[in-house]
C-alpha positions as CSV (number, residue, x, y, z in Angstrom):
1,M,0.0,-0.1,0.2
2,T,2.9,2.7,0.7
3,M,4.2,2.0,-2.4
4,Q,0.8,3.2,-4.0
5,M,1.4,6.8,-2.2
6,H,0.5,10.0,-4.0
7,A,3.8,12.6,-4.4
8,Y,1.9,14.7,-1.5
9,E,1.7,12.1,0.6
10,K,5.5,11.0,0.7
11,E,6.2,15.2,0.5
12,H,4.4,15.5,3.6
13,L,5.9,12.5,6.0
14,E,9.3,13.2,4.6
15,A,9.0,17.1,6.1
16,L,7.5,15.7,9.3
17,R,10.2,12.9,10.2
18,P,13.0,15.1,10.8
19,W,11.1,16.9,13.6
20,L,9.4,13.8,15.2
21,A,12.6,13.6,17.4
22,D,11.9,16.9,18.8
23,C,8.3,15.7,20.4
24,T,9.6,12.9,22.1
25,V,10.9,13.4,25.8
26,L,13.9,11.4,27.2
27,L,13.2,11.1,30.7
28,R,16.2,9.4,32.0
29,T,19.3,8.5,30.3
30,N,22.7,6.7,31.4
31,G,24.3,7.0,28.1
32,A,23.4,3.6,26.8
33,F,21.9,5.0,23.6
34,P,21.8,5.4,20.9
35,L,22.7,1.8,19.4
36,N,25.6,2.1,16.9
37,G,23.7,0.0,14.7
38,P,20.6,-2.6,13.9
39,C,21.1,-5.3,15.9
40,K,19.3,-8.6,17.8
41,L,16.5,-7.0,19.8
42,A,14.2,-8.2,22.3
43,L,10.7,-6.2,22.0
44,Y,8.1,-6.7,24.7
45,G,5.3,-4.5,25.9
46,A,1.5,-3.7,24.1
47,G,2.7,-1.2,22.4
48,A,5.1,-3.3,20.1
49,R,2.6,-4.5,18.0
50,H,-0.6,-2.4,19.2
51,T,1.2,1.0,18.6
52,I,-0.8,4.2,19.1
53,K,-0.6,6.8,16.6
54,G,-2.8,9.2,18.4
55,G,-6.3,9.1,20.9
56,T,-9.8,8.4,20.3
57,G,-12.6,10.3,19.3
58,S,-13.4,13.0,16.6
59,G,-10.0,13.9,16.3
60,D,-8.5,10.2,15.2
61,V,-7.5,10.3,11.6
62,N,-8.1,7.8,9.0
63,V,-4.8,6.9,7.2
64,R,-3.6,4.8,4.5
65,Y,-1.4,3.2,6.6
66,Y,0.9,3.7,10.0
67,A,3.9,1.0,10.8
68,T,3.8,-0.5,14.3
69,V,7.2,-0.2,16.7
70,E,7.6,-3.7,15.4
71,Q,7.0,-3.2,11.7
72,A,9.3,-0.2,12.0
73,L,12.2,-1.9,13.8
74,K,12.1,-4.4,11.4
75,N,12.1,-2.0,8.4
76,A,15.3,-0.4,10.0
77,G,17.1,-3.9,10.2
78,F,16.5,-4.7,13.5
79,Q,16.3,-8.6,14.1
80,I,13.2,-8.9,16.9
81,T,13.8,-11.9,19.2
82,T,10.7,-12.1,20.9
83,A,8.3,-13.2,18.6
84,K,7.1,-16.0,20.5
85,W,6.3,-13.4,23.5
86,L,4.5,-11.0,21.2
87,A,2.1,-13.8,19.9
88,A,1.5,-14.9,23.3
89,Y,0.5,-11.6,24.6
90,D,-1.4,-10.9,21.3
91,K,-3.9,-14.3,22.2
92,A,-4.0,-13.3,25.7
93,L,-5.2,-9.6,24.6
94,E,-7.7,-11.1,22.3
95,Q,-9.1,-13.3,25.1
96,A,-9.2,-10.1,27.5
97,R,-10.8,-7.7,24.9
98,K,-13.8,-10.6,24.3
99,Q,-14.3,-10.4,28.0
100,F,-14.2,-6.8,28.2
101,V,-16.9,-6.6,25.4
102,E,-19.0,-8.8,27.0
103,D,-18.7,-7.3,30.6
104,I,-19.5,-3.8,28.7
105,K,-22.7,-5.4,27.2
106,A,-23.7,-6.8,30.6
107,R,-23.3,-3.4,32.4
108,A,-25.2,-1.7,30.0
109,K,-28.1,-3.9,30.3
110,A,-27.8,-3.5,34.0
111,N,-27.9,0.3,33.6
112,H,-30.5,0.6,30.7
113,K,-28.0,2.1,28.4
114,L,-26.6,1.3,24.9
115,A,-23.4,-0.6,25.0
116,A,-21.7,1.7,22.7
117,L,-22.5,4.5,25.1
118,E,-21.4,2.5,28.1
119,A,-18.1,1.8,26.7
120,M,-17.1,5.6,25.8
121,G,-13.5,5.8,28.2
122,A,-14.2,2.4,29.8
123,I,-11.0,1.1,30.7
124,M,-9.8,-2.5,29.6
125,P,-7.6,-3.9,32.1
126,E,-4.4,-5.3,31.1
127,P,-4.5,-9.2,30.8
128,E,-3.0,-11.4,33.2
129,Y,-0.3,-13.0,31.6
130,D,3.5,-14.5,32.6
131,F,5.0,-15.1,29.8
132,P,9.2,-16.1,29.8
133,L,11.4,-12.6,28.8
134,D,13.9,-14.8,27.2
135,G,14.3,-12.9,24.0
136,E,18.1,-13.1,22.6
137,G,20.5,-10.3,22.6
138,D,21.8,-7.7,24.7
139,V,19.2,-4.9,24.1
140,A,15.6,-5.0,25.2
141,V,12.9,-2.5,24.6
142,F,9.5,-2.3,26.4
143,V,6.9,-0.3,25.0
144,L,4.4,0.5,27.5
145,T,1.1,2.0,26.1
146,R,-2.2,4.1,27.2
147,N,-5.1,5.4,25.0
148,S,-7.8,7.9,26.0
149,G,-10.3,10.3,24.1
150,E,-13.7,12.1,23.7
151,G,-16.1,11.2,26.2
152,A,-14.7,9.9,29.1
153,D,-11.7,10.8,31.7
154,R,-8.6,8.7,32.8
155,Q,-8.6,7.1,36.6
156,V,-6.0,6.7,39.1
157,M,-6.2,3.1,38.6
158,K,-4.0,0.2,37.2
159,S,-3.9,0.1,33.6
160,D,-4.6,3.8,33.6
161,Y,-2.7,6.1,35.3
162,L,-1.1,3.5,37.5
163,L,0.8,0.4,36.1
164,S,-0.3,-2.8,35.7
165,D,1.3,-5.3,38.1
166,M,2.7,-7.2,35.0
167,E,3.9,-4.3,34.0
168,V,6.0,-3.1,36.6
169,R,7.2,-7.1,37.0
170,D,8.3,-7.1,33.4
171,I,9.9,-3.9,33.6
172,L,12.1,-4.2,36.3
173,A,12.9,-7.8,35.2
174,L,14.1,-6.2,31.7
175,Q,16.0,-3.7,33.6
176,K,18.1,-6.2,35.5
177,Q,18.3,-8.6,33.0
178,Y,19.5,-6.9,29.7
179,K,22.8,-4.8,29.1
180,K,20.6,-2.2,27.5
181,F,17.1,-1.9,28.3
182,L,14.9,1.5,27.0
183,L,11.2,1.8,28.6
184,V,9.2,3.5,25.7
185,L,6.4,5.3,26.6
186,N,3.7,5.3,23.8
187,V,1.4,7.1,25.7
188,G,-0.8,10.4,25.6
189,G,-0.2,11.7,28.7
190,P,1.4,11.6,32.2
191,V,1.4,7.9,34.1
192,D,2.9,7.4,37.6
193,L,6.2,6.0,36.9
194,S,7.3,5.7,40.9
195,P,7.6,2.1,41.0
196,L,10.4,2.3,38.3
197,D,13.2,4.4,40.2
198,E,15.5,1.9,38.8
199,V,15.1,2.3,35.1
200,D,17.5,4.0,33.6
201,N,16.6,4.5,30.3
202,I,12.8,6.0,29.8
203,L,11.7,7.7,26.4
204,V,8.2,9.5,26.0
205,L,7.7,8.4,22.3
206,S,4.3,10.1,23.1
207,Q,2.0,9.2,20.1
208,L,3.3,10.8,16.7
209,G,0.6,10.0,14.3
210,T,1.5,8.3,11.0
211,E,5.4,7.8,11.4
212,T,5.3,6.7,15.4
213,G,7.2,3.6,14.9
214,D,9.4,5.2,12.3
215,A,10.3,7.8,14.6
216,L,11.1,5.4,17.4
217,A,13.7,3.6,15.0
218,D,15.4,6.6,14.3
219,I,15.9,7.3,17.9
220,L,17.3,3.9,18.5
221,L,19.6,4.4,16.0
222,G,21.1,8.0,16.6
223,K,19.5,9.4,13.4
224,T,17.5,12.1,15.4
225,T,17.8,13.1,19.1
226,P,15.0,13.6,21.6
227,S,14.8,17.2,22.3
228,G,11.5,17.7,23.6
229,K,10.6,19.3,26.9
230,L,7.7,18.3,29.0
231,T,4.3,20.6,28.5
232,T,3.0,19.0,31.9
233,S,4.5,18.0,35.7
234,W,4.4,14.3,35.8
235,L,3.5,13.2,39.3
236,R,3.0,10.3,42.1
237,A,-0.6,9.6,42.1
238,E,-0.9,10.6,45.9
239,D,1.1,14.2,45.0
240,L,-1.2,15.3,42.4
241,Q,-3.0,18.6,43.4
242,S,-6.4,17.9,44.5
243,I,-7.7,21.2,45.5
244,G,-10.6,21.9,43.1
245,T,-12.8,19.5,42.3
246,F,-12.7,17.0,39.0
247,G,-15.1,14.5,37.5
248,D,-18.1,15.6,39.5
249,I,-21.1,15.1,37.4
250,N,-22.7,18.4,37.8
251,D,-20.2,21.3,39.0
252,T,-16.5,21.2,38.6
253,D,-15.2,24.0,40.7
254,Y,-11.7,25.5,40.0
255,T,-10.9,26.5,43.7
256,E,-7.1,26.1,43.0
257,G,-7.7,29.4,40.9
258,V,-4.5,30.2,39.2
259,Y,-2.5,27.7,40.8
260,V,-2.5,25.0,38.2
261,G,0.4,22.5,37.1
262,Y,3.7,23.6,38.0
263,R,2.7,27.2,39.5
264,Y,1.1,25.0,42.6
265,Y,3.7,22.1,42.6
266,D,6.7,24.7,42.4
267,T,4.8,27.2,44.6
268,V,4.3,24.6,47.6
269,G,7.4,22.4,47.2
270,T,5.8,19.4,45.8
271,K,8.6,17.6,44.1
272,A,7.1,16.1,40.9
273,L,8.6,12.8,39.0
274,F,9.3,14.8,36.2
275,P,8.5,18.3,36.0
276,F,7.4,21.0,33.6
277,G,10.1,21.6,31.3
278,H,12.1,18.8,31.9
279,G,13.6,16.7,29.5
280,M,17.2,15.5,28.5
281,S,19.3,14.6,25.4
282,Y,21.6,11.9,24.1
283,T,24.5,14.8,24.4
284,T,24.6,17.5,26.9
285,F,24.7,21.3,27.0
286,H,26.5,24.4,28.8
287,V,24.1,27.5,28.9
288,D,26.5,30.8,29.5
289,P,25.2,33.1,32.1
290,P,22.5,35.2,30.2
291,A,22.5,38.6,29.3
292,V,18.9,40.4,30.4
293,S,17.8,43.8,28.8
294,V,14.9,46.2,29.0
295,S,13.3,48.1,26.3
296,G,10.0,49.9,27.8
297,S,7.9,47.0,28.6
298,V,10.0,44.1,26.3
299,V,12.5,41.8,28.1
300,E,15.1,40.0,26.0
301,V,16.8,37.2,27.6
302,T,20.0,36.3,25.6
303,A,22.5,33.2,26.4
304,A,25.1,31.3,24.2
305,I,24.3,27.4,24.4
306,R,27.1,24.9,23.6
307,N,26.8,21.6,23.1
308,T,29.5,19.5,24.9
309,G,28.6,16.4,24.4
310,D,29.2,13.9,21.6
311,Y,25.8,13.8,19.7
312,A,24.1,16.4,17.8
313,G,21.2,18.0,19.8
314,K,18.8,20.8,20.8
315,E,18.5,22.6,23.7
316,V,15.7,25.1,25.0
317,L,16.3,28.2,26.9
318,E,13.5,28.1,29.6
319,V,12.7,31.7,31.0
320,Y,10.4,32.1,34.1
321,L,9.1,35.4,35.9
322,S,8.3,35.7,39.3
323,K,6.2,38.2,40.4
324,P,6.1,40.4,43.8
325,Q,3.8,39.3,46.4
326,G,1.3,42.6,46.4
327,E,-2.4,42.8,47.0
328,L,-2.6,39.9,44.3
329,D,-1.3,36.4,45.7
330,Q,1.2,35.1,42.8
331,P,2.6,31.7,42.1
332,F,6.3,31.2,42.8
333,Q,6.9,31.6,39.0
334,E,5.4,31.4,35.7
335,L,6.6,31.1,32.1
336,A,7.8,34.1,30.5
337,A,9.2,32.7,27.2
338,F,11.5,30.1,25.6
339,A,13.5,29.8,22.7
340,K,15.2,26.7,21.1
341,T,18.6,26.1,19.5
342,P,19.1,24.9,16.0
343,L,20.9,21.3,15.9
344,L,24.1,21.9,17.3
345,A,26.8,19.6,16.2
346,A,28.9,18.4,19.1
347,G,31.3,21.1,19.9
348,S,29.5,23.6,18.0
349,S,27.0,26.2,20.0
350,A,24.6,29.0,19.0
351,T,23.2,32.1,20.7
352,V,19.2,32.4,21.6
353,T,16.9,35.1,22.8
354,A,13.9,34.6,24.6
355,A,11.7,38.0,24.5
356,F,8.8,38.6,26.4
357,D,6.3,41.7,27.0
358,L,5.6,42.3,30.5
359,K,2.1,43.7,29.2
360,D,1.5,39.8,28.0
361,I,1.9,38.3,31.5
362,S,0.1,40.9,34.1
363,S,-2.3,39.7,36.2
364,F,-6.1,40.5,36.6
365,D,-7.2,42.1,39.6
366,P,-11.0,41.9,39.9
367,A,-11.3,44.8,42.3
368,R,-10.0,47.3,39.6
369,S,-11.2,45.5,36.7
370,A,-7.7,45.6,35.0
371,Y,-4.9,43.7,34.3
372,V,-2.1,45.4,36.2
373,M,1.5,45.3,37.1
374,E,1.9,45.8,40.8
375,K,4.9,47.5,42.2
376,G,7.7,45.4,43.0
377,D,10.7,43.3,42.1
378,Y,9.9,40.8,39.1
379,V,12.5,38.0,39.1
380,V,13.6,36.6,35.9
381,R,15.0,33.2,36.1
382,T,16.5,30.6,33.7
383,G,16.6,26.9,33.9
384,V,16.3,23.5,32.4
385,C,12.7,22.7,34.0
386,S,10.5,24.3,36.2
387,A,11.7,22.5,39.2
388,H,15.6,24.0,38.6
389,T,15.4,27.5,37.7
390,R,17.9,30.1,39.2
391,P,17.6,33.9,39.1
392,V,19.6,36.2,36.5
393,A,17.8,39.8,37.1
394,V,15.6,41.8,38.9
395,L,13.2,44.1,37.1
396,R,12.3,47.0,39.7
397,L,8.9,48.6,39.0
398,D,8.3,51.3,41.3
399,E,4.5,51.9,41.2
400,T,1.5,49.8,40.2
401,V,0.2,50.3,36.6
402,E,-3.0,49.2,35.1
403,V,-2.1,48.0,31.6
404,R,-5.6,47.3,30.3
405,S,-9.4,48.1,31.5
406,V,-12.1,46.0,30.9
407,R,-15.4,45.1,32.6
408,N,-15.5,42.1,35.2
409,L,-17.9,39.7,33.0
410,L,-18.2,36.7,35.0
411,G,-20.6,36.1,38.2
412,D,-19.5,35.1,41.8
413,P,-18.4,31.3,41.6
414,G,-19.5,30.7,45.0
415,F,-16.2,30.6,46.7
416,E,-12.8,32.0,47.2
417,D,-9.5,31.0,45.0
418,W,-7.3,29.0,47.3
419,T,-4.0,30.5,48.3
420,P,-1.1,28.8,49.9
421,V,-0.6,29.4,53.8
422,D,3.2,27.8,53.4
423,R,4.9,28.7,50.4
424,R,8.2,28.5,48.7
425,T,10.8,31.6,49.3
426,E,14.3,32.1,48.6
427,D,17.3,34.4,48.9
428,L,18.4,36.6,46.1
429,P,21.7,36.6,45.7
430,E,22.9,40.4,46.3
431,S,25.2,40.2,42.8
432,L,21.8,40.1,40.7
433,P,21.5,43.0,38.2
434,V,18.6,45.2,39.0
435,L,16.7,46.6,36.3
436,P,14.7,49.7,36.4
437,V,11.6,49.6,34.7
438,S,9.5,52.4,34.1
439,A,5.8,52.8,34.6
440,D,6.0,55.2,31.4
441,A,6.5,51.9,29.4
442,F,2.9,51.1,30.0
443,T,-0.2,52.8,28.6
444,N,-3.8,51.7,29.7
445,E,-5.4,49.9,27.2
446,K,-9.2,50.5,27.3
447,A,-11.2,47.5,26.1
448,A,-14.3,48.7,23.6
449,Y,-17.8,47.1,24.2
450,G,-20.7,47.4,22.6
451,K,-19.6,47.6,19.0
452,T,-22.2,48.2,16.6
453,I,-22.1,45.4,13.8
454,D,-24.2,46.2,10.7
455,I,-26.1,43.2,9.4
456,P,-26.7,43.2,5.5
457,Q,-30.1,43.5,4.6
458,A,-30.3,40.3,2.7
459,L,-29.7,38.5,6.2
460,K,-32.5,40.5,7.6
461,A,-34.9,39.5,4.6
462,L,-34.1,35.6,5.4
463,S,-37.2,33.7,6.8
464,D,-37.4,32.2,10.3
465,E,-36.8,28.6,8.5
466,D,-33.9,29.9,6.6
467,I,-32.4,31.3,10.0
468,A,-32.8,27.9,11.5
469,H,-31.0,26.5,8.3
470,L,-28.1,28.6,9.2
471,G,-27.8,27.9,12.8
472,I,-28.0,23.8,12.2
473,G,-26.0,23.6,9.0
474,N,-26.5,20.6,6.3
475,Y,-28.0,17.9,7.4
476,G,-28.8,14.2,5.9
477,K,-32.0,12.4,5.3
478,L,-31.1,9.7,7.5
479,G,-29.4,11.8,10.3
480,G,-28.8,9.7,13.6
481,L,-25.9,7.5,13.5
482,A,-24.9,8.0,10.2
483,M,-24.4,11.6,10.8
484,I,-22.4,11.0,14.0
485,I,-19.8,8.7,12.7
486,G,-17.9,11.0,10.3
487,N,-20.2,10.6,7.5
488,A,-22.3,14.0,7.8
489,S,-20.6,16.2,4.9
490,Q,-22.5,16.1,1.7
491,N,-19.5,17.8,-0.1
492,V,-16.9,15.8,1.1
493,C,-17.1,12.2,2.1
494,G,-16.2,11.6,6.0
495,A,-16.0,15.1,6.8
496,A,-17.7,16.8,9.8
497,G,-20.3,18.8,8.3
498,D,-21.5,21.5,5.9
499,S,-23.1,25.0,6.2
500,T,-26.6,25.0,4.7
501,S,-27.4,24.6,0.9
502,L,-31.2,25.4,1.8
503,V,-31.1,29.1,2.4
504,T,-33.4,29.9,-0.4
505,G,-33.0,34.3,-0.3
506,M,-29.4,34.5,-0.5
507,D,-26.8,32.7,-3.0
508,L,-24.5,31.0,0.1
509,K,-21.6,29.0,-0.7
510,Q,-21.1,26.3,1.6
511,L,-18.4,26.0,3.9
512,V,-17.0,22.2,4.7
513,M,-15.9,21.6,8.0
514,A,-13.5,18.6,9.3
515,D,-12.2,17.3,12.3
516,G,-9.1,17.2,13.9
517,P,-6.7,18.0,15.6
518,A,-4.1,15.3,14.8
519,G,-4.7,15.8,11.2
520,L,-7.6,16.0,8.6
521,R,-10.2,13.3,9.7
522,L,-12.1,12.5,6.2
523,A,-13.0,8.9,4.6
524,K,-9.7,7.1,3.0
525,Q,-11.8,5.8,0.0
526,F,-15.4,6.9,-1.4
527,F,-17.6,6.5,-4.5
528,R,-20.2,8.8,-5.7
529,D,-23.6,8.2,-7.3
530,K,-27.0,9.8,-7.8
531,K,-27.4,9.6,-3.9
532,G,-24.5,11.5,-2.9
533,L,-21.2,10.5,-1.4
534,H,-20.4,6.9,0.2
535,K,-17.5,5.9,2.1
536,V,-15.8,2.6,1.3
537,G,-14.5,0.5,4.1
538,G,-14.7,1.4,8.1
539,D,-13.4,4.1,9.9
540,S,-11.7,4.4,13.3
541,I,-14.9,5.6,15.4
542,G,-16.9,2.8,13.8
543,D,-14.2,0.2,14.0
544,M,-13.9,1.2,17.7
545,I,-17.7,1.2,18.7
546,G,-18.7,-1.5,16.3
547,P,-18.1,-4.4,18.8
548,F,-20.7,-3.0,21.4
549,L,-23.5,-2.2,18.7
550,P,-26.6,-4.6,18.8
551,G,-26.8,-7.1,15.9
552,A,-29.8,-5.5,14.6
553,V,-28.2,-2.2,14.2
554,K,-25.5,-3.8,12.4
555,K,-27.9,-5.2,9.7
556,L,-29.7,-2.4,9.6
557,M,-26.4,-0.2,8.9
558,A,-25.4,-3.3,6.3
559,L,-28.4,-3.1,4.4
560,T,-28.8,0.8,4.2
561,E,-25.0,0.8,3.5
562,A,-24.4,1.7,-0.5
563,K,-21.9,-0.4,-2.4
564,P,-20.0,0.1,-5.5
565,K,-20.9,-1.7,-8.4
566,G,-18.5,-3.2,-10.8
567,D,-17.9,-0.4,-12.8
568,T,-17.6,2.2,-9.8
569,V,-14.8,4.6,-9.8
570,I,-13.0,4.4,-6.6
571,E,-12.1,7.9,-5.2
572,D,-9.3,8.6,-2.5
573,Q,-8.7,11.1,0.0
574,Y,-5.5,10.1,2.2
575,T,-4.6,12.6,4.9
576,T,-1.5,12.6,7.1
577,A,-1.6,12.3,10.7
578,I,0.4,14.7,12.5
579,P,1.4,14.4,16.2
580,I,-0.9,14.8,18.7
581,G,-1.2,18.2,20.4
582,T,0.6,17.3,23.4
583,A,3.5,15.7,21.1
584,V,3.7,19.1,18.9
585,A,4.1,21.5,22.0
586,Q,6.9,19.5,23.8
587,S,8.7,19.8,20.6
588,F,8.9,23.7,22.1
589,S,8.9,24.8,18.4
590,P,6.6,27.2,16.9
591,E,8.5,26.3,13.6
592,F,7.4,22.8,13.8
593,A,4.2,23.4,14.5
594,E,3.4,25.7,11.9
595,L,4.9,23.2,9.7
596,C,2.1,21.0,10.4
597,G,-0.4,23.6,10.3
598,D,1.1,23.7,6.5
599,I,0.7,20.3,6.2
600,V,-2.7,20.4,7.1
601,G,-4.0,23.3,5.5
602,A,-2.5,21.7,1.8
603,E,-4.7,18.6,2.3
604,M,-7.7,20.7,3.2
605,K,-6.6,22.7,-0.3
606,R,-6.6,19.3,-1.9
607,F,-9.9,18.0,-1.0
608,G,-12.1,20.9,-0.7
609,V,-12.5,21.9,3.4
610,H,-12.9,25.2,4.3
611,L,-12.7,24.9,7.9
612,W,-10.5,22.5,10.2
613,L,-12.2,22.1,13.5
614,A,-8.9,22.3,15.0
615,P,-6.6,23.4,16.7
616,A,-7.7,22.5,20.4
617,L,-5.7,24.2,23.4
618,N,-7.8,23.8,26.3
619,I,-5.4,23.6,29.7
620,H,-4.2,20.3,31.0
621,R,-5.8,21.4,34.1
622,S,-6.1,17.9,35.5
623,V,-3.8,14.9,34.1
624,L,-7.1,12.8,34.1
625,C,-8.8,14.8,31.5
626,G,-9.7,12.2,28.7
627,R,-9.1,14.6,25.9
628,N,-5.8,16.2,27.2
629,F,-3.8,14.5,24.4
630,E,-5.4,16.8,21.8
631,Y,-4.6,19.9,24.1
632,Y,-1.0,21.1,24.5
633,S,0.0,22.2,27.8
634,E,-0.9,23.3,31.6
635,D,0.7,26.5,30.6
636,P,-1.4,29.3,28.5
637,L,1.5,30.6,27.0
638,V,2.8,27.5,25.5
639,S,-0.8,26.8,24.5
640,G,-1.1,29.8,22.8
641,L,2.1,30.1,21.1
642,M,1.4,26.6,19.6
643,A,-2.3,27.1,18.6
644,A,-1.2,30.7,16.7
645,A,1.5,29.0,14.8
646,I,-0.7,25.7,13.6
647,T,-3.3,28.7,12.5
648,K,-0.7,30.3,10.7
649,G,0.7,27.2,8.9
650,V,-3.3,26.4,7.9
651,Q,-4.3,29.8,6.9
652,K,-1.1,30.3,4.5
653,H,-3.6,28.3,2.3
654,E,-6.3,30.5,0.4
655,G,-9.7,29.8,1.6
656,C,-8.6,27.4,4.6
657,G,-9.3,28.3,8.1
658,V,-9.0,26.9,11.7
659,T,-11.5,26.7,14.4
660,L,-9.9,27.5,17.7
661,K,-11.7,25.3,20.1
662,H,-13.0,24.7,22.8
663,F,-13.9,27.9,24.3
664,C,-13.6,27.5,27.2
665,A,-13.1,25.7,30.2
666,N,-13.4,22.4,28.3
667,N,-11.3,20.5,30.9
668,Q,-13.0,17.5,31.7
669,E,-15.1,15.2,29.6
670,T,-17.3,13.6,32.2
671,N,-20.7,14.9,31.9
672,R,-19.4,17.4,29.4
673,Y,-22.8,18.6,27.9
674,N,-24.3,19.2,31.1
675,N,-21.4,20.1,33.6
676,N,-21.1,23.5,35.2
677,S,-17.4,24.9,35.4
678,R,-17.2,27.4,38.3
679,V,-14.1,29.8,37.6
680,S,-13.1,32.9,39.3
681,E,-12.6,35.6,36.6
682,R,-8.9,35.8,37.5
683,A,-8.2,32.4,37.0
684,M,-10.3,32.4,33.7
685,R,-8.5,35.3,32.4
686,E,-5.0,34.5,33.7
687,I,-5.3,30.5,32.7
688,Y,-8.0,29.5,30.8
689,L,-8.5,32.5,28.5
690,R,-4.8,33.6,27.9
691,G,-3.9,31.2,25.2
692,F,-7.0,31.9,23.1
693,E,-6.1,35.6,23.5
694,R,-2.3,35.0,22.4
695,A,-3.6,32.7,19.1
696,V,-6.3,35.3,18.1
697,C,-4.1,38.4,18.5
698,D,-1.2,36.6,16.9
699,A,-2.6,34.8,13.9
700,S,-6.2,36.0,13.5
701,P,-8.1,32.7,13.2
702,K,-10.9,32.2,11.0
703,A,-13.6,30.6,13.5
704,I,-13.6,29.7,17.1
705,M,-15.7,26.6,18.7
706,S,-17.8,27.2,21.8
707,S,-17.5,24.3,24.5
């Protein structure tokens, strides 16, 4: 099948592949990797043959193919010595899956629900097994997988956030048994790795789309070097922040306020297993003492970074800012800017500059109805992760200034935001340079409200029926299930839907919308007849829910499914699965994010899609959100910059636009249609809206999807 790829498919995969190692995070290394070349390799774990390219739900992309880790390693020349173990695991997995389906059906019957709905987000336990770890060779790799998706949240249980007993047993045994052992995490989000303290080499491969397995082969052989950084803190289950509520059916209280992710952990002194911004490399780097300068309200941090190791690699300069504790309570620090080096050969160096405008990280004061910079000392910090930063300069503002006046638009959430009783403190070195910041550098912008929009006369003249059509878009005659599983568009097969064609009073061109964000979700193959467009074969969502559908429904779907005749022309529209949102963000490279958007935009143009229902930039408020893999980070700066870059890439292509989603506070899947998120205005503006603000101001997206 891969030999028949179109030129654009090859071009897009070839453009992505050199970047994929930027999305992977080396959590630990003892120098055993990379390998000198292909060799005998003992391959274990669910992800060896059941590699996950991306999470489940509407964002899953129907690709032509993707290579599993096992296939990719074989293609790269490795001799896999564990075929017997992998076959035995497959058999155990199949038996466990059958039992899982039966259990779901029984539970659905007892709960008077459809099994397909009962199955949404249900976690299949790791099968019970105990197979000999007897693969030949000095090198072993265990590929651990986790999947999640739209409609349900993750749980603190074994085989999900926690490791299964079998995983812990086998991973620890492999660490002792083999000369070189690598634990590979084919996951969309954090897992609790605390039982694996003695494992020396751990790689977050993540879920990289079509070439997930091939990216691992490149990394093992040293063709590419991991250079990603975590965009979410990884913690022991017992250390997870639990101030606000999560997973409640009716109400979600964001009591933690602005203390989200590392902002909380760094403030109260909780030690993460792997902190925000952490990521190692095959090589080592030396960062010269940074130079800090201020021009007006813009701060620049410049540093020379030298590769002091034996392999080529990239490093990230992370810049944080600690605000003064004034009338507003402040976290210990927040990310202010970052800059990534180009690929540095061993012994070479580069100078990078990370810049930020103080106005962009001002604090919202609800008492003033304004964003403010409070007087005092702002400490500029740099480091390799949020847990290891050091002060490099002090910015001294001599008076409090308002930088933007707005209206208080949100109601009382019914609680006061949490503030820490005990917080991390430090003594600053007396030698730190102190740079004055003048209040005159800031102007108070006044938000404009009540803008009048002129409605064209043709729209005013529309009937109520036409207005209703505009509101609901196009719809098929069958409706129901056929409209849910990626077959709603009547113009592009497998696209999510179209704007209406039924308005009689205007000549409106239809807009075709397709799901994302891990690529463009369309039917792989289809045919046309007098009744319209019909997909050929299944798709990822249909395949996933198929086992849980009643037999009568399957028969009805089979009877109503159009089938091509002998002379029917089968058309194809293969699209590229890019890395999941979290993986894109882990690259800390807006350049790469823009490339991903460019690829999506090119395929939109090719297949006639106007609006991509992506990117998704909700905050990783809890590591248990089932849809976090689509989102970028627990940090709004990272989220906003990545969404802006992808938007720019897509919208390079005339007639193609993005739809930022989900606006806003879409931070859990449990009862997502009816749950009430209660958030203070300060937390909403500083954490949950700031990324949207950045993306809108920097990239002018064509549309926004509400949550």
